[in-house]
PDB file with one MODEL, atoms N, CA, C and O in Angstrom:
MODEL        1
ATOM      1  N   MET A   1      81.518 236.281 307.994  1.00  0.00           N
ATOM      2  CA  MET A   1      80.201 235.652 307.802  1.00  0.00           C
ATOM      3  C   MET A   1      78.921 236.770 307.798  1.00  0.00           C
ATOM      4  O   MET A   1      77.873 236.772 308.444  1.00  0.00           O
ATOM      5  N   LYS A   2      79.396 237.609 306.908  1.00  0.00           N
ATOM      6  CA  LYS A   2      78.483 238.903 306.793  1.00  0.00           C
ATOM      7  C   LYS A   2      77.390 238.410 305.758  1.00  0.00           C
ATOM      8  O   LYS A   2      77.617 237.779 304.726  1.00  0.00           O
ATOM      9  N   GLY A   3      76.046 238.862 306.283  1.00  0.00           N
ATOM     10  CA  GLY A   3      75.114 238.478 305.618  1.00  0.00           C
ATOM     11  C   GLY A   3      74.338 237.234 305.834  1.00  0.00           C
ATOM     12  O   GLY A   3      73.243 237.095 305.289  1.00  0.00           O
ATOM     13  N   ARG A   4      74.853 236.314 306.607  1.00  0.00           N
ATOM     14  CA  ARG A   4      74.381 235.193 306.887  1.00  0.00           C
ATOM     15  C   ARG A   4      73.562 234.979 308.276  1.00  0.00           C
ATOM     16  O   ARG A   4      74.073 235.386 309.319  1.00  0.00           O
ATOM     17  N   SER A   5      72.568 234.480 308.287  1.00  0.00           N
ATOM     18  CA  SER A   5      71.447 234.447 309.297  1.00  0.00           C
ATOM     19  C   SER A   5      71.346 233.103 309.795  1.00  0.00           C
ATOM     20  O   SER A   5      71.981 232.164 309.315  1.00  0.00           O
ATOM     21  N   LYS A   6      70.342 232.990 311.005  1.00  0.00           N
ATOM     22  CA  LYS A   6      70.098 231.761 311.422  1.00  0.00           C
ATOM     23  C   LYS A   6      69.023 231.028 310.245  1.00  0.00           C
ATOM     24  O   LYS A   6      68.969 229.806 310.108  1.00  0.00           O
ATOM     25  N   LYS A   7      68.331 231.831 309.572  1.00  0.00           N
ATOM     26  CA  LYS A   7      67.502 231.605 308.592  1.00  0.00           C
ATOM     27  C   LYS A   7      68.691 230.641 307.243  1.00  0.00           C
ATOM     28  O   LYS A   7      68.417 229.604 306.639  1.00  0.00           O
ATOM     29  N   TYR A   8      69.502 231.173 307.187  1.00  0.00           N
ATOM     30  CA  TYR A   8      70.388 230.600 305.971  1.00  0.00           C
ATOM     31  C   TYR A   8      71.050 229.130 306.680  1.00  0.00           C
ATOM     32  O   TYR A   8      71.235 228.159 305.947  1.00  0.00           O
ATOM     33  N   TYR A   9      71.319 229.078 307.876  1.00  0.00           N
ATOM     34  CA  TYR A   9      72.114 227.917 308.492  1.00  0.00           C
ATOM     35  C   TYR A   9      70.997 226.809 308.615  1.00  0.00           C
ATOM     36  O   TYR A   9      71.299 225.631 308.422  1.00  0.00           O
ATOM     37  N   ARG A  10      69.743 227.170 308.928  1.00  0.00           N
ATOM     38  CA  ARG A  10      68.635 226.212 309.105  1.00  0.00           C
ATOM     39  C   ARG A  10      68.265 225.854 307.797  1.00  0.00           C
ATOM     40  O   ARG A  10      67.532 224.866 307.829  1.00  0.00           O
ATOM     41  N   LYS A  11      68.481 226.265 306.657  1.00  0.00           N
ATOM     42  CA  LYS A  11      68.428 225.990 305.508  1.00  0.00           C
ATOM     43  C   LYS A  11      69.647 224.683 305.063  1.00  0.00           C
ATOM     44  O   LYS A  11      69.391 223.625 304.488  1.00  0.00           O
ATOM     45  N   ILE A  12      71.083 225.206 305.575  1.00  0.00           N
ATOM     46  CA  ILE A  12      72.158 224.316 305.091  1.00  0.00           C
ATOM     47  C   ILE A  12      71.988 223.279 305.849  1.00  0.00           C
ATOM     48  O   ILE A  12      72.300 222.219 305.306  1.00  0.00           O
ATOM     49  N   PHE A  13      71.543 223.201 307.081  1.00  0.00           N
ATOM     50  CA  PHE A  13      71.531 222.301 308.015  1.00  0.00           C
ATOM     51  C   PHE A  13      70.153 221.524 308.087  1.00  0.00           C
ATOM     52  O   PHE A  13      70.148 220.621 308.924  1.00  0.00           O
ATOM     53  N   ARG A  14      69.146 221.677 307.468  1.00  0.00           N
ATOM     54  CA  ARG A  14      67.983 220.768 307.451  1.00  0.00           C
ATOM     55  C   ARG A  14      67.976 219.534 307.539  1.00  0.00           C
ATOM     56  O   ARG A  14      67.205 218.963 308.310  1.00  0.00           O
ATOM     57  N   ALA A  15      68.802 218.912 306.796  1.00  0.00           N
ATOM     58  CA  ALA A  15      68.995 217.624 306.683  1.00  0.00           C
ATOM     59  C   ALA A  15      69.386 216.731 308.107  1.00  0.00           C
ATOM     60  O   ALA A  15      69.289 215.515 308.275  1.00  0.00           O
ATOM     61  N   TYR A  16      69.859 217.777 309.060  1.00  0.00           N
ATOM     62  CA  TYR A  16      70.151 217.169 310.223  1.00  0.00           C
ATOM     63  C   TYR A  16      69.075 216.970 311.104  1.00  0.00           C
ATOM     64  O   TYR A  16      68.069 217.524 310.660  1.00  0.00           O
ATOM     65  N   PRO A  17      68.871 216.367 312.240  1.00  0.00           N
ATOM     66  CA  PRO A  17      68.117 216.216 313.280  1.00  0.00           C
ATOM     67  C   PRO A  17      68.050 217.413 314.265  1.00  0.00           C
ATOM     68  O   PRO A  17      68.906 218.290 314.144  1.00  0.00           O
ATOM     69  N   ASP A  18      67.221 217.508 315.111  1.00  0.00           N
ATOM     70  CA  ASP A  18      67.102 218.566 316.006  1.00  0.00           C
ATOM     71  C   ASP A  18      68.259 218.504 317.055  1.00  0.00           C
ATOM     72  O   ASP A  18      68.742 219.535 317.524  1.00  0.00           O
ATOM     73  N   MET A  19      68.727 217.128 317.440  1.00  0.00           N
ATOM     74  CA  MET A  19      69.660 216.718 318.218  1.00  0.00           C
ATOM     75  C   MET A  19      70.729 216.027 317.580  1.00  0.00           C
ATOM     76  O   MET A  19      70.506 214.871 317.219  1.00  0.00           O
ATOM     77  N   VAL A  20      71.892 216.545 317.370  1.00  0.00           N
ATOM     78  CA  VAL A  20      73.095 216.054 316.506  1.00  0.00           C
ATOM     79  C   VAL A  20      73.892 215.224 317.504  1.00  0.00           C
ATOM     80  O   VAL A  20      73.837 215.504 318.702  1.00  0.00           O
ATOM     81  N   THR A  21      74.745 214.053 316.984  1.00  0.00           N
ATOM     82  CA  THR A  21      75.762 213.432 317.601  1.00  0.00           C
ATOM     83  C   THR A  21      76.909 214.173 317.400  1.00  0.00           C
ATOM     84  O   THR A  21      76.902 215.127 316.623  1.00  0.00           O
ATOM     85  N   LEU A  22      78.055 213.787 318.115  1.00  0.00           N
ATOM     86  CA  LEU A  22      79.329 214.721 318.065  1.00  0.00           C
ATOM     87  C   LEU A  22      79.741 214.411 316.563  1.00  0.00           C
ATOM     88  O   LEU A  22      80.344 215.326 316.001  1.00  0.00           O
ATOM     89  N   LEU A  23      79.514 213.308 315.861  1.00  0.00           N
ATOM     90  CA  LEU A  23      80.082 213.157 314.599  1.00  0.00           C
ATOM     91  C   LEU A  23      79.433 213.782 313.629  1.00  0.00           C
ATOM     92  O   LEU A  23      80.027 214.159 312.618  1.00  0.00           O
ATOM     93  N   GLN A  24      78.009 213.989 313.834  1.00  0.00           N
ATOM     94  CA  GLN A  24      77.072 215.103 312.912  1.00  0.00           C
ATOM     95  C   GLN A  24      77.712 216.563 313.407  1.00  0.00           C
ATOM     96  O   GLN A  24      77.971 217.478 312.626  1.00  0.00           O
ATOM     97  N   PHE A  25      77.880 216.602 314.575  1.00  0.00           N
ATOM     98  CA  PHE A  25      78.306 218.212 315.013  1.00  0.00           C
ATOM     99  C   PHE A  25      79.660 218.677 314.291  1.00  0.00           C
ATOM    100  O   PHE A  25      79.850 219.827 313.896  1.00  0.00           O
ATOM    101  N   ARG A  26      80.770 217.399 314.149  1.00  0.00           N
ATOM    102  CA  ARG A  26      81.897 217.712 313.403  1.00  0.00           C
ATOM    103  C   ARG A  26      81.793 217.921 311.830  1.00  0.00           C
ATOM    104  O   ARG A  26      82.535 218.497 311.034  1.00  0.00           O
ATOM    105  N   GLU A  27      80.511 217.191 311.671  1.00  0.00           N
ATOM    106  CA  GLU A  27      80.532 217.403 309.975  1.00  0.00           C
ATOM    107  C   GLU A  27      79.966 218.780 309.495  1.00  0.00           C
ATOM    108  O   GLU A  27      80.131 219.319 308.400  1.00  0.00           O
ATOM    109  N   MET A  28      79.124 219.302 310.785  1.00  0.00           N
ATOM    110  CA  MET A  28      78.592 220.498 310.440  1.00  0.00           C
ATOM    111  C   MET A  28      79.586 221.685 310.604  1.00  0.00           C
ATOM    112  O   MET A  28      79.148 222.763 310.202  1.00  0.00           O
ATOM    113  N   LEU A  29      80.701 221.684 311.061  1.00  0.00           N
ATOM    114  CA  LEU A  29      81.708 222.428 311.523  1.00  0.00           C
ATOM    115  C   LEU A  29      82.681 222.166 310.353  1.00  0.00           C
ATOM    116  O   LEU A  29      83.835 222.539 310.565  1.00  0.00           O
ATOM    117  N   SER A  30      82.415 221.566 309.100  1.00  0.00           N
ATOM    118  CA  SER A  30      83.430 221.264 308.219  1.00  0.00           C
ATOM    119  C   SER A  30      84.519 220.348 308.542  1.00  0.00           C
ATOM    120  O   SER A  30      85.697 220.559 308.250  1.00  0.00           O
ATOM    121  N   GLY A  31      84.060 219.283 309.180  1.00  0.00           N
ATOM    122  CA  GLY A  31      85.059 218.312 309.602  1.00  0.00           C
ATOM    123  C   GLY A  31      86.000 218.478 310.548  1.00  0.00           C
ATOM    124  O   GLY A  31      87.082 217.922 310.361  1.00  0.00           O
ATOM    125  N   VAL A  32      85.780 219.331 311.844  1.00  0.00           N
ATOM    126  CA  VAL A  32      87.016 219.510 312.847  1.00  0.00           C
ATOM    127  C   VAL A  32      87.177 218.151 313.541  1.00  0.00           C
ATOM    128  O   VAL A  32      86.463 217.165 313.360  1.00  0.00           O
ATOM    129  N   SER A  33      88.078 218.243 314.247  1.00  0.00           N
ATOM    130  CA  SER A  33      88.685 217.150 314.739  1.00  0.00           C
ATOM    131  C   SER A  33      87.865 216.516 316.085  1.00  0.00           C
ATOM    132  O   SER A  33      87.235 217.431 316.617  1.00  0.00           O
ATOM    133  N   ASP A  34      87.711 215.424 316.686  1.00  0.00           N
ATOM    134  CA  ASP A  34      87.185 214.898 317.730  1.00  0.00           C
ATOM    135  C   ASP A  34      87.453 215.835 318.867  1.00  0.00           C
ATOM    136  O   ASP A  34      86.621 216.464 319.520  1.00  0.00           O
ATOM    137  N   ASN A  35      88.997 215.818 319.017  1.00  0.00           N
ATOM    138  CA  ASN A  35      89.077 216.972 320.320  1.00  0.00           C
ATOM    139  C   ASN A  35      88.857 218.063 320.427  1.00  0.00           C
ATOM    140  O   ASN A  35      88.719 218.529 321.558  1.00  0.00           O
ATOM    141  N   PHE A  36      88.722 219.010 319.097  1.00  0.00           N
ATOM    142  CA  PHE A  36      88.289 220.319 319.059  1.00  0.00           C
ATOM    143  C   PHE A  36      86.856 220.271 319.110  1.00  0.00           C
ATOM    144  O   PHE A  36      86.344 221.230 319.689  1.00  0.00           O
ATOM    145  N   ALA A  37      86.084 219.409 318.655  1.00  0.00           N
ATOM    146  CA  ALA A  37      84.656 219.523 318.941  1.00  0.00           C
ATOM    147  C   ALA A  37      84.129 219.125 320.507  1.00  0.00           C
ATOM    148  O   ALA A  37      83.092 219.569 321.000  1.00  0.00           O
ATOM    149  N   ARG A  38      85.165 218.095 321.250  1.00  0.00           N
ATOM    150  CA  ARG A  38      84.766 218.028 322.475  1.00  0.00           C
ATOM    151  C   ARG A  38      85.195 219.393 323.225  1.00  0.00           C
ATOM    152  O   ARG A  38      84.463 219.849 324.103  1.00  0.00           O
ATOM    153  N   LYS A  39      86.518 220.097 322.822  1.00  0.00           N
ATOM    154  CA  LYS A  39      86.818 221.301 323.566  1.00  0.00           C
ATOM    155  C   LYS A  39      85.603 222.155 323.637  1.00  0.00           C
ATOM    156  O   LYS A  39      85.154 222.502 324.730  1.00  0.00           O
ATOM    157  N   LEU A  40      85.118 222.467 322.644  1.00  0.00           N
ATOM    158  CA  LEU A  40      83.902 223.320 322.311  1.00  0.00           C
ATOM    159  C   LEU A  40      82.593 223.040 323.029  1.00  0.00           C
ATOM    160  O   LEU A  40      81.724 223.865 323.315  1.00  0.00           O
ATOM    161  N   ILE A  41      82.602 221.569 323.302  1.00  0.00           N
ATOM    162  CA  ILE A  41      81.203 221.387 324.399  1.00  0.00           C
ATOM    163  C   ILE A  41      81.864 221.605 325.932  1.00  0.00           C
ATOM    164  O   ILE A  41      81.174 222.071 326.838  1.00  0.00           O
ATOM    165  N   HIS A  42      83.261 221.222 326.128  1.00  0.00           N
ATOM    166  CA  HIS A  42      83.789 221.345 327.506  1.00  0.00           C
ATOM    167  C   HIS A  42      83.619 222.892 327.901  1.00  0.00           C
ATOM    168  O   HIS A  42      83.169 223.253 328.988  1.00  0.00           O
ATOM    169  N   GLU A  43      84.025 223.735 326.908  1.00  0.00           N
ATOM    170  CA  GLU A  43      84.295 225.337 327.078  1.00  0.00           C
ATOM    171  C   GLU A  43      82.776 225.952 327.196  1.00  0.00           C
ATOM    172  O   GLU A  43      82.544 227.123 327.498  1.00  0.00           O
ATOM    173  N   LYS A  44      81.817 224.991 326.913  1.00  0.00           N
ATOM    174  CA  LYS A  44      80.537 225.553 326.861  1.00  0.00           C
ATOM    175  C   LYS A  44      80.242 226.572 325.384  1.00  0.00           C
ATOM    176  O   LYS A  44      79.285 227.343 325.310  1.00  0.00           O
ATOM    177  N   HIS A  45      80.939 226.443 324.630  1.00  0.00           N
ATOM    178  CA  HIS A  45      80.546 227.185 323.541  1.00  0.00           C
ATOM    179  C   HIS A  45      79.441 226.869 322.736  1.00  0.00           C
ATOM    180  O   HIS A  45      78.981 227.605 321.863  1.00  0.00           O
ATOM    181  N   VAL A  46      78.918 225.473 323.128  1.00  0.00           N
ATOM    182  CA  VAL A  46      77.685 224.820 322.500  1.00  0.00           C
ATOM    183  C   VAL A  46      77.075 224.069 323.693  1.00  0.00           C
ATOM    184  O   VAL A  46      77.734 223.560 324.600  1.00  0.00           O
ATOM    185  N   LYS A  47      75.728 224.059 323.582  1.00  0.00           N
ATOM    186  CA  LYS A  47      74.810 223.536 324.978  1.00  0.00           C
ATOM    187  C   LYS A  47      74.919 222.093 324.299  1.00  0.00           C
ATOM    188  O   LYS A  47      74.812 221.856 323.096  1.00  0.00           O
ATOM    189  N   SER A  48      75.170 221.126 325.390  1.00  0.00           N
ATOM    190  CA  SER A  48      75.044 219.739 324.836  1.00  0.00           C
ATOM    191  C   SER A  48      74.515 218.732 326.023  1.00  0.00           C
ATOM    192  O   SER A  48      74.632 219.162 327.171  1.00  0.00           O
ATOM    193  N   ILE A  49      74.034 217.633 325.869  1.00  0.00           N
ATOM    194  CA  ILE A  49      73.784 216.854 326.636  1.00  0.00           C
ATOM    195  C   ILE A  49      74.566 215.565 326.446  1.00  0.00           C
ATOM    196  O   ILE A  49      74.808 215.049 325.354  1.00  0.00           O
ATOM    197  N   PHE A  50      74.982 215.046 327.792  1.00  0.00           N
ATOM    198  CA  PHE A  50      75.698 214.018 327.791  1.00  0.00           C
ATOM    199  C   PHE A  50      75.126 212.703 328.484  1.00  0.00           C
ATOM    200  O   PHE A  50      75.045 212.637 329.710  1.00  0.00           O
ATOM    201  N   ILE A  51      74.759 211.729 327.709  1.00  0.00           N
ATOM    202  CA  ILE A  51      73.978 210.657 328.064  1.00  0.00           C
ATOM    203  C   ILE A  51      75.031 209.581 327.802  1.00  0.00           C
ATOM    204  O   ILE A  51      75.158 209.253 326.623  1.00  0.00           O
ATOM    205  N   LYS A  52      75.809 208.977 328.709  1.00  0.00           N
ATOM    206  CA  LYS A  52      76.767 208.067 328.607  1.00  0.00           C
ATOM    207  C   LYS A  52      76.513 206.953 327.615  1.00  0.00           C
ATOM    208  O   LYS A  52      75.592 206.143 327.716  1.00  0.00           O
ATOM    209  N   PRO A  53      77.481 206.988 326.576  1.00  0.00           N
ATOM    210  CA  PRO A  53      78.833 207.304 326.558  1.00  0.00           C
ATOM    211  C   PRO A  53      78.805 208.719 325.227  1.00  0.00           C
ATOM    212  O   PRO A  53      79.798 209.202 324.683  1.00  0.00           O
ATOM    213  N   HIS A  54      77.449 209.077 325.009  1.00  0.00           N
ATOM    214  CA  HIS A  54      77.361 209.957 323.958  1.00  0.00           C
ATOM    215  C   HIS A  54      77.180 211.444 324.030  1.00  0.00           C
ATOM    216  O   HIS A  54      76.377 211.753 324.911  1.00  0.00           O
ATOM    217  N   TYR A  55      77.675 212.439 323.379  1.00  0.00           N
ATOM    218  CA  TYR A  55      77.049 213.652 323.614  1.00  0.00           C
ATOM    219  C   TYR A  55      76.082 214.114 322.535  1.00  0.00           C
ATOM    220  O   TYR A  55      76.385 213.825 321.377  1.00  0.00           O
ATOM    221  N   TYR A  56      75.031 214.749 322.741  1.00  0.00           N
ATOM    222  CA  TYR A  56      74.269 215.098 321.784  1.00  0.00           C
ATOM    223  C   TYR A  56      73.796 216.705 321.732  1.00  0.00           C
ATOM    224  O   TYR A  56      73.116 217.048 322.699  1.00  0.00           O
ATOM    225  N   ILE A  57      74.080 217.778 320.681  1.00  0.00           N
ATOM    226  CA  ILE A  57      74.356 218.997 320.536  1.00  0.00           C
ATOM    227  C   ILE A  57      72.786 219.332 319.818  1.00  0.00           C
ATOM    228  O   ILE A  57      72.304 218.604 318.951  1.00  0.00           O
ATOM    229  N   SER A  58      72.223 220.352 320.263  1.00  0.00           N
ATOM    230  CA  SER A  58      70.958 220.740 319.390  1.00  0.00           C
ATOM    231  C   SER A  58      71.523 221.614 318.448  1.00  0.00           C
ATOM    232  O   SER A  58      72.507 222.354 318.462  1.00  0.00           O
ATOM    233  N   LYS A  59      70.674 221.351 317.646  1.00  0.00           N
ATOM    234  CA  LYS A  59      70.993 221.978 316.184  1.00  0.00           C
ATOM    235  C   LYS A  59      70.778 223.436 316.221  1.00  0.00           C
ATOM    236  O   LYS A  59      71.316 224.107 315.340  1.00  0.00           O
ATOM    237  N   ASN A  60      70.042 224.032 317.149  1.00  0.00           N
ATOM    238  CA  ASN A  60      70.064 225.662 317.521  1.00  0.00           C
ATOM    239  C   ASN A  60      71.183 226.000 317.934  1.00  0.00           C
ATOM    240  O   ASN A  60      71.608 227.048 317.447  1.00  0.00           O
ATOM    241  N   SER A  61      72.068 225.292 318.942  1.00  0.00           N
ATOM    242  CA  SER A  61      73.191 225.616 319.523  1.00  0.00           C
ATOM    243  C   SER A  61      74.212 225.586 318.554  1.00  0.00           C
ATOM    244  O   SER A  61      75.059 226.475 318.637  1.00  0.00           O
ATOM    245  N   VAL A  62      74.336 224.577 317.461  1.00  0.00           N
ATOM    246  CA  VAL A  62      75.326 224.742 316.465  1.00  0.00           C
ATOM    247  C   VAL A  62      75.256 225.954 315.568  1.00  0.00           C
ATOM    248  O   VAL A  62      76.220 226.543 315.079  1.00  0.00           O
ATOM    249  N   ILE A  63      73.841 226.274 315.408  1.00  0.00           N
ATOM    250  CA  ILE A  63      73.710 227.482 314.598  1.00  0.00           C
ATOM    251  C   ILE A  63      73.974 228.973 315.198  1.00  0.00           C
ATOM    252  O   ILE A  63      74.273 229.951 314.514  1.00  0.00           O
ATOM    253  N   ASP A  64      73.800 228.952 316.637  1.00  0.00           N
ATOM    254  CA  ASP A  64      74.216 229.888 317.465  1.00  0.00           C
ATOM    255  C   ASP A  64      75.612 229.786 317.343  1.00  0.00           C
ATOM    256  O   ASP A  64      76.193 230.852 317.143  1.00  0.00           O
ATOM    257  N   TYR A  65      76.233 228.858 317.407  1.00  0.00           N
ATOM    258  CA  TYR A  65      77.952 228.868 317.507  1.00  0.00           C
ATOM    259  C   TYR A  65      78.530 229.342 316.317  1.00  0.00           C
ATOM    260  O   TYR A  65      79.600 229.948 316.358  1.00  0.00           O
ATOM    261  N   VAL A  66      77.766 229.072 314.956  1.00  0.00           N
ATOM    262  CA  VAL A  66      78.692 229.316 313.985  1.00  0.00           C
ATOM    263  C   VAL A  66      78.287 230.718 313.625  1.00  0.00           C
ATOM    264  O   VAL A  66      78.916 231.345 312.773  1.00  0.00           O
ATOM    265  N   LEU A  67      77.221 231.237 314.273  1.00  0.00           N
ATOM    266  CA  LEU A  67      77.044 232.995 314.197  1.00  0.00           C
ATOM    267  C   LEU A  67      77.806 233.861 315.251  1.00  0.00           C
ATOM    268  O   LEU A  67      77.662 235.076 315.386  1.00  0.00           O
ATOM    269  N   SER A  68      78.594 233.099 315.941  1.00  0.00           N
ATOM    270  CA  SER A  68      79.068 233.830 317.262  1.00  0.00           C
ATOM    271  C   SER A  68      80.421 234.374 316.940  1.00  0.00           C
ATOM    272  O   SER A  68      80.854 234.044 315.836  1.00  0.00           O
ATOM    273  N   GLU A  69      81.094 235.058 317.599  1.00  0.00           N
ATOM    274  CA  GLU A  69      82.278 235.803 317.433  1.00  0.00           C
ATOM    275  C   GLU A  69      83.414 234.800 317.623  1.00  0.00           C
ATOM    276  O   GLU A  69      84.526 234.926 317.109  1.00  0.00           O
ATOM    277  N   ASP A  70      83.057 233.866 318.351  1.00  0.00           N
ATOM    278  CA  ASP A  70      84.295 232.832 318.858  1.00  0.00           C
ATOM    279  C   ASP A  70      84.309 232.177 317.443  1.00  0.00           C
ATOM    280  O   ASP A  70      85.413 232.116 316.901  1.00  0.00           O
ATOM    281  N   TYR A  71      83.294 231.707 316.809  1.00  0.00           N
ATOM    282  CA  TYR A  71      83.520 230.788 315.806  1.00  0.00           C
ATOM    283  C   TYR A  71      84.228 231.700 314.185  1.00  0.00           C
ATOM    284  O   TYR A  71      84.870 231.090 313.330  1.00  0.00           O
ATOM    285  N   ALA A  72      83.972 232.887 314.123  1.00  0.00           N
ATOM    286  CA  ALA A  72      84.347 233.804 313.350  1.00  0.00           C
ATOM    287  C   ALA A  72      85.999 234.060 313.514  1.00  0.00           C
ATOM    288  O   ALA A  72      86.768 234.038 312.553  1.00  0.00           O
ATOM    289  N   LYS A  73      86.382 234.293 314.821  1.00  0.00           N
ATOM    290  CA  LYS A  73      87.976 234.447 315.250  1.00  0.00           C
ATOM    291  C   LYS A  73      88.724 233.003 314.857  1.00  0.00           C
ATOM    292  O   LYS A  73      89.816 232.928 314.294  1.00  0.00           O
ATOM    293  N   ARG A  74      87.924 231.914 315.262  1.00  0.00           N
ATOM    294  CA  ARG A  74      88.783 230.790 315.063  1.00  0.00           C
ATOM    295  C   ARG A  74      88.860 230.386 313.639  1.00  0.00           C
ATOM    296  O   ARG A  74      89.771 229.646 313.267  1.00  0.00           O
ATOM    297  N   LYS A  75      87.830 230.891 312.706  1.00  0.00           N
ATOM    298  CA  LYS A  75      87.899 230.700 311.317  1.00  0.00           C
ATOM    299  C   LYS A  75      88.836 231.399 310.712  1.00  0.00           C
ATOM    300  O   LYS A  75      89.630 230.846 309.951  1.00  0.00           O
ATOM    301  N   VAL A  76      88.873 232.745 310.973  1.00  0.00           N
ATOM    302  CA  VAL A  76      90.047 233.352 310.477  1.00  0.00           C
ATOM    303  C   VAL A  76      91.237 232.855 310.752  1.00  0.00           C
ATOM    304  O   VAL A  76      92.033 232.617 309.844  1.00  0.00           O
ATOM    305  N   ARG A  77      91.540 232.619 312.104  1.00  0.00           N
ATOM    306  CA  ARG A  77      92.705 232.193 312.577  1.00  0.00           C
ATOM    307  C   ARG A  77      93.188 230.703 312.462  1.00  0.00           C
ATOM    308  O   ARG A  77      94.388 230.457 312.578  1.00  0.00           O
ATOM    309  N   ASP A  78      92.366 229.806 312.259  1.00  0.00           N
ATOM    310  CA  ASP A  78      92.480 228.521 311.996  1.00  0.00           C
ATOM    311  C   ASP A  78      92.208 227.998 310.832  1.00  0.00           C
ATOM    312  O   ASP A  78      92.594 226.853 310.592  1.00  0.00           O
ATOM    313  N   HIS A  79      91.332 228.900 309.674  1.00  0.00           N
ATOM    314  CA  HIS A  79      91.061 228.593 308.400  1.00  0.00           C
ATOM    315  C   HIS A  79      90.258 227.432 308.526  1.00  0.00           C
ATOM    316  O   HIS A  79      90.475 226.494 307.759  1.00  0.00           O
ATOM    317  N   VAL A  80      89.222 227.343 309.510  1.00  0.00           N
ATOM    318  CA  VAL A  80      88.175 226.263 309.652  1.00  0.00           C
ATOM    319  C   VAL A  80      87.154 226.063 308.377  1.00  0.00           C
ATOM    320  O   VAL A  80      86.275 225.202 308.418  1.00  0.00           O
TER     321      VAL A  80
ENDMDL
END
């Protein structure tokens, strides 16, 4: 992730709304599984709001996550 910044990801994700659905979140993370996306939410790696029956994740939280060490480690380990 060297050299990538919040500005870079804001540009990449500009088409997404400020609050994204679980499906949009999965798309932003290159198509991760539903279970994995929910695991990230439950482990509090991303900030979310649950309005029954849907999760909503802030775009800023997604950007913070893709810039995090956890994402970098998972990307190397799991080839996300």
